[in-house]
FIPA-838273 format. One record per residue (C-alpha): x, y, z; residue in one letter. Coordinates in steps of 0.001 Angstrom, whole numbers, plus 500000, padded with zeros to 6 digits. Example, Ala and Ser with C-alpha at 12.3 -4.5 7.8 and 13.67 -1.06 7.14 Angstrom:
512300495500507800A;513670498940507140S;
// end
This chain:
878966050472174898M;878825049571171198L;876699052131169340L;875565050998165894L;874355054019163939L;872198054031160834D;873067056571158117I;870153057898156052D;867625059673158243G;869826059265161323T;873132060944160458L;872253062594157151V;869109063584155276A;868752064282151562G;871912062405150610A;870170059480148920A;869472060858145432H;872749059769143835A;872527056505145765H;869088055762144310R;870235056676140807D;873295054434141134A;871203051450142194L;868754052027139352H;871657052295136905A;872985048980138201A;869643047246137655L;869550048596134104Q;873120047535133372A;872924044056134885V;869289043060134270H;868088045495131611G;865371046688133999V;864237050310134116D;863311050719137767A;861350053900137056Q;858810052053134917T;858425048875136969V;856377050000139944R;855194052958141948G;857424054648144521P;859194052250146880L;860157053629150264S;863797052690150880P;863616053640154564A;865214050917156674G;865729048546153738R;869036047150152529T;870203047924149009D;869894044247148133G;866323044102149398E;865359047190147387I;866915045686144280A;865103042384144829R;861668044006145223V;862108045990142013I;863433043025140062L;860713040647141224L;858107043200140145D;859842043307136754A;859441039548136397G;863041038580137113I;863280035182138825S;864641034845142340A;867354032516141023Q;868550035076138496R;868499037793141158I;870682035632143412D;873084034754140592E;873651038395139673R;873497039998143146A;877253040536143276E;877233042157139844Q;874467044520140926V;876401045444144045R;879617046091142151E;877872048131139462E;875955050173142036C;879138051024143936C;880936051938140702R;878081054172139572S;877813055822142976Y;881491056751142903A;880745058651139680E;877442060200140767L;878118061116144399C;878426064890144940P;881836066100146058E;880381067748149147D;877515066307151188L;878268068257154350S;875022070192153983D;873052066953154407T;874390066224157911V;871587066558160430L;871780069267163053G;873849068389166108G;875345065224164580I;878951066474164201P;878978067615167825E;877430064333168977L;879981062239167086L;882864064331168390E;881628063890171969W;881178060146171534L;884558059695169849S;886305061254172834E;884804058814175317R;886693055698176348D;883470053845177137D;881991054012173617V;882719052111170406V;881193053775167328L;880232051746164268A;877744051813161404L;874724049612160865L;873160050454157522T;871414048949154546G;873852050782152252N;876466048701150477Y;879695049392152383E;881554051320149634P;878471053527149209V;878207054103152966A;881886054954153350R;881940057369150409L;878681059014151449K;879985059763154935L;883414060791153649A;881760063369151381R;879586064430154335A;882822065027156303R;881903062656159140I;883394059400157864G;886485059545160068D;884421058752163149Y;883787055199161903F;886701052790161782A;887306050457158862A;886582046814159560G;883723047641161941Q;879957047787161599G;877615045940159250A;876261046865155831F;873838045907153089G;876770044258151339S;877062041825154258D;873484040612153931S;870242041510152210E;868502040660155494D;868835043611157864R;867928041513160901T;871287039674160780V;873387042850160661L;873602043565164421P;875160040163165061E;877706040762162302I;878596044142163777A;878931042680167278R;881214039961165956R;883485042510164294R;883595044676167410A;884424041773169709G;887447039541170033S;887964036253168130P;885212033859169139G;883630036399171485R;881225038894169887P;880536042152171668Y;877835041468174243T;874184042106173484R;873723043791176850E;876179046540175910R;875054047092172325T;872567049699171095I;871239050242167579V;870399053869166764V;868093054360163787G;865082056197162434D;862716053491161161T;860681050570162472P;863065048283160553R;865954049540162700D;863951048610165768I;863076045205164289A;866693044319163530C;867715045252167081A;864923043090168490R;865939040172166255A;869403040143167849D;868250040965171360G;870141044254171569V;868962047674172679G;867506050282170363C;867089054046170413I;864907055532167676A;865377059067166388V;862479060848164692A;864725062615162177T;863717060420159250G;860339059719157633P;858678058345160773Y;857249060462163616P;857848059687167264V;854442057994167498E;855518055288165040E;858782054570166854L;857570054023170397V;858409050301170399T;862092051203170718A;863717051212174162D;863899054974173881G;862654057516171348T;864104060988170772V;863378063867168422R;866868064993167473D;870602064721168171A;870331066888171281T;867815064547172882E;869846061558171707L;872896062869173548R;870840063413176684E;869575059829176554M;873052058443175934L;874412060392178913V;871914058540181106L;872639055161179493R;876392055563179834L;876068056704183420A;874069053549184103G;876824051459182521E;879395052977184873R;877317052589188025S;
// end
């Protein structure tokens, strides 16, 4: 089974402050836009970095063409700024039970672990490295906000990377694990399974359209035990 795990709200919580500041610094450096003065609070939950940047820039009056032309510059500047701003130790942001869950999954021969996140990849990798859980996710796997601004295309990208040349990992054996309705939507767009965890900003009641909904890492493990047993039978 290919498990595609979101980061913020699913694996860690409270690790987004430096990430937000780095993206805002990038918008200031590349476009001269002060994100703090453009609009009210924008919930980043389930959005890609590129989508967040676009919403802020459009509200600031920047044209879509200019946004597209400078998207790579924004990404590069954000990743550079994050490398400077990211705390040395983010281990205290790892959600309860996640290290044990990842260790259990990594020891199984019937599971492939990868990331599916709206973070730009260098941001995602550094964030998890500083959280001391980055080693569970192999380089060259997963899908990130740097692959596409559109989150709905990320599962297919991740399946392609996890498969063999010309043969993406099958939809039937792929599950997205995330904490927002956007995680559920991107799984549905690719026709893969989805388990929602209510460890982010959304309660269980707002995640019931997933194939399964759990409250924490303990319940997630219990559900995965059943799913993996079904795969073997």
